[in-house]
N, C-alpha and C positions, 0 to 999 in steps of 0.2 A: 205907876207910869214908867219908872225907871226899868222895872222888870219887863214891861212891854217893849220898851225901846231896845233892851238887850236882846229880847226874843226876835224882834224885827231885824236887828243887826246880824244875828246868827243866821236867820233865814236868808238874808241877802248874801252872806258869805257862802252858804250852801249852794244857792242858785248860781252864784258867780262861778264857784268851783265846777259845778256840773256843766255850765255853759262852755268853759274852757276845756274841761276834761273830756267832753263828749261832743266834738264837732259834728256837724251834719254834712252829708254829701252835697247839700245845696248851699252851704256856707261859702263865703269868699275864702281865698287862699293866697298867700304870698309865695310865689314861686320864683326865687331869685329876684330879678328886677321887675317881674311881672306880677300884677295884682289880678287874680282870676275872680270872676263873678261867681263861680261855683267850682266844685271839685270833680266835675265830669269832663273827661278828656276824650277827644276823638283820636283814636289810634291811627297810625299811618296805614293807608290802604292803597295798594297798587291797583290802578284801574285801566291802564294801557289805552289811554285816549289822548296822548300828547304827540300828535303827528309832527314830525320834524323836530322832535325832542323839546317841544315848546308847549306849555299849558295854554289852551285856547279859550275862547269865549265860554264854552260849556263849563270849563273848570272854574271860571269866575263865578258862574251861577251856582255850581255845585258847592263850593266852599262858602259862598255867601249864605246859602240856605242853612248851613250848619253852624253859623257863627254864634249861636246861643251856647255852644260848648264853652266851658271855662277856658279850655285851650284846645285848638286844633293842631294836631301834628300832621303835616302834609304827607302825601305819598312820598316814597323814597325818590330823591333826586340825585342822580349820579354826579360825583364830584369832578369827573373828567371823562373823556370819550372812552377810555379803557375800562371805566367802571360800570358800563351798561350791561345789563343781563337779560333784558326782556324787550320785546318790540314796543315802540311808542311809549316809552317812559321818559319823563322830563329830566333835563340837566339843570345844574345851577353853577355854571362856570363861564358861560359866554355872555357878552353884552346883550344879545338878543334874548337869552333866557332870563336875564335880570329884568329886562323891560316887560317881558310876558308875565313874570311872577309879580311885578309891581301892580298889575291890574287885579291880580288875585288878592294880594295883601291889602290894597286900597279898599276893595269890596268888603273884605272881612272887617276891617277897621271901621268902615262906614256903618256896618251893621252892629257895631259894638263889641266885636270879638277880638280874640288874640290868636295868633298863628305862628307856629314854629315850622321850620323845614327840616325834614330828615335827610341828613347827609349820608349818601349810600355809595358803596363800592361793592359789587357782588363777588369779586374775586373769580373763583373757578366756576361759579354758577352762571355760565354764559355760553355763547356760541360764536364761532368765527364770523357768521353772517352779520352779527350785530357790532363787530369791533372794527376799528380803522384798518384798512388794507387787509381785511380778513385774518388779522393776527390771532394768535392763541390767547385765551384768557390767562390772567396771572393769578398766582396764589402763593401760599406758604409752601406749597408742594407741587410736584409734577404729576401727582396721582389724579386721575379723572374721577369726578363725583358720579355716583350712581343716582343721577337726578335728571330732571327735564327742565327745559325753559320754553318760552313762548316766542316764536319767530313768525315770519311771513308764511311759513308752511304749517303753522299750528304748534302744538307741543311736541318738541323733539328732544333727543338726548343732548345733554351739554357736551361741549367739546373738551378735549384733553387740554389741561393748562400747562404753563411753564412756571417753574418756581422763580420768584423775584430774586434777583441778585441783591446781596447786602447793600451794595452802593446805590441801588435804586430806591431804597427805603426813605432816605431823607427827602427826595423829590416827591414821594408819595405823601409824606407828612405835609409838605408845602402845598400839595394839591388840595388836601383837606382844608388848610388854612385859607387858600384862595377861594374855595367854595363857601366857607363860612363868611368871609368878607363880602363875597358876592351876595349872600343871603341878606346881610345887613343893608347892602345897597338896594336890594329889592324890597326892603321894608318889612322883612320878617322880624318878629319880636324876639326870637331865639332860634337856636339850632338844636337838633337832636342828632348825635352821632349814632349811626346804626352799627352796633357791635354785636348783633344777635343773628339768630336764624341761619347759621352756617354760611354767612357771607364773609367777606375778606377778613375783617378783624377777628371774627369768631374762628376763622380758619387758622389764624396765627395762635389764638388762645388755646385751642383744644389739642391735646397730644394724640387724639384719635385721627387728626388731620395733619398737624404740623410735624414733619419728619426732618426738620432742618438740623444742621450741626454747627451753625454760626451763633452769634450773640442773640439771635431771635428764635432759637429753638432749644429744646431740651428741658431745662428746669423751668418751673413756674415763672420765676423772675424774668427769664428770657422770653418766654412765650407771651407774657403780658407787656413786654417792652414796647411794641409798636402801638398798641392801644393807648398806653400811658403817654407816649410821645405825642400822639395825635391829640389827646385830650388836653395836655399841658400847652401845646402850641396854639390850639384854638382858643382856650381860655385866656391866654396871653394876648391873642389878637383881637378878640371881640368882647372879652369879659367873661369870667366864670359865671357871673349871675345871669348870663344869657346862653349858657352852654349846658346841655343835658346829654344823657347817655342811655341807650337802650341795650339791655342784656337779656339773654335767654339761657340760663345755666344748664338746663337739661333737655331742651327740645332736640328731637332727632331729625328735624326737617332739613332738606337739602343735603342728605347724607352726612349729617353732623353726628358722628358717633359720640357716645358718652366719654367724657374725659375720665382718666383713671382716678382722679380725685377732684371732682367738680367743686365740692365745698371749699377745699383748700384754695383752689385756683381763684374762684370768684370772691372769696373772703379777702384774699390778697389784693386783687384788683381794686375792690372797694376801699380797703384800708389805705392803699396808695393814693386813691383819688380824694379821700376825705379832706385832706388839707387844702384842696383847691376851692372848696365851698361852691361846688357846682349848683346850678339852678335846680336840677332834679336828677333822680335815678328812676328809670322806667324799666320794670322787670316783668318779663313774660314768665309766669309761674306754671311750670309743666310743659306739655307739648303745645306748640303754637297751633291754635284752632282745634286742639284735641284734649285728651285727658289731662287733668291737673296733677294727677298722681303717677305720671309716667315713670318717674324715678325719684328716689328719696332726695330731699333737699330742704335745708332750713333757711327759708327766705327771711325770717325774723333776724337771722344773724347778719344778713346784708343791711337790713334797716338799722340795726344797732351800730354797725360800723360806719354807715354813711353820714349820719347826723345831719340830714337835710331832707327835703321833700321827696317822698317815696311814692311813685305811681305804680299801682298794681294793675296787672293785665292778665287776661285770658279766662274766658268762660264765666265772668261775673254776671250774676243776675242782679236785679234791683235790690233784692233783699240782702244778698251777699255784699254788695257794694256799700249799702247803708251800714251794715254791721261792721265791715272792715274799717270804715272811716270812724265810726262811733267808738270802736274799741282801740283805735290808734294803731292798727296793723297796716294802715295805708293813709297817706294824706290826700290822695286822689285815686280815682279808678278810671282806667282807659277802656272804652268800648270800641269794638271794631265793626263787625258786620251789621250790628243793629243800627249803626249810624248810616250805613249805606241806604237802607230802606226806610229810615225814620229821620228825616232832616231835622225834625223838632224833638229829637230824643230827650233832651233835657226836660221839656215840658211834659212829655209822656211819662218819664220817670217820676217827676214831681207829683203828677196827678194819679200815678199808678194806672195809666191808661194802657190799653192793648197795644202791642207792637206789631208792625207789619213785617212780613217775611220778605227777605230779599230773593230776587229771581236769579238763580245761579247761572242761567243761560246768558244773562247780560252783564255778568260780573266783570269780564275782561274784554276790552275793545268795544267798538261800536260807537253809538252816538248818544242822544239824549235818553233813549229808552233804557230804563234801569239805572240811570245816572242822575238826571235832574227832574224826572217826572214822578217821583214818589210824592204823594200828597201829604201835607201836614194835617193835623187834627182840625176839624171844623170848629169854629168858635161856638 
């Protein structure tokens, strides 16, 4: 009898070890102050349907339909009027925007979901038509990006930027803080700072773009300064446990050339952020929406330095996501386009059901078609 009890105790220990050592994609996850029902994250997706820079009734339906995600990260919302880069994208800085977003967050919460807003400043990826008084976009540099943006005339070349003066940067940090506080007032559970995809903060990080000679240019420590100031200020304002960050170390989108030493740059950024105990780090592995092996990079090195929840992103299939979580290479996995055409993506992944393809013609702009009319699985 004693031998049998010892055997059962050993079996319990083994099963307990494997339960903790091999989490499932469908298991709950503690993400800072948030308890997620599963580890499937809806990645931020720009849809260009916010006329007047306000999310409307269709957005309420769109996000409610996808509330089964462990966490929704909203489409990028510009932190101030100068941060806009595309037609009909929402902001998160005015009282009217806060009220409009409240209807979205209320709907998601009523459906049992969690939602974070992505704080966005596009920097030089913009056009004078979209900015106050037709002013030039701002950036770390005065060099124009070889990229396009979406205006009332369709896709057009971005405008030439001006380099931000050093004394303007404290005000920019405060604009991020104001947007984060506005997000809390709008009922968001957390914020994600957009430090990826060749937008403003990425324009400061990369030496392929940043050609400054002040305290925000040159050495890695200087180029990382603005991002670190933004993250520390937001964490102090709303709590680090409700603050996350998105990075894309090697993506070339938006004319973001490779940094001369991307590994050293992003290792440093994450090392500096680690003491903050942020809610999560969300990393685009490879080229955004493209090859995962576009350039060499050790993503495990970021995970080791961060010591917090790591959300992996870019090109993950169901099998890849399950394996990444089970092997501890990621705590959660973000899916983008598949959430556009599969509002019930979590259920489909759980059941290994077929996924619907998104209609590329209705991706940007328009109304309900290709936005809220994708059907869920029939019971």
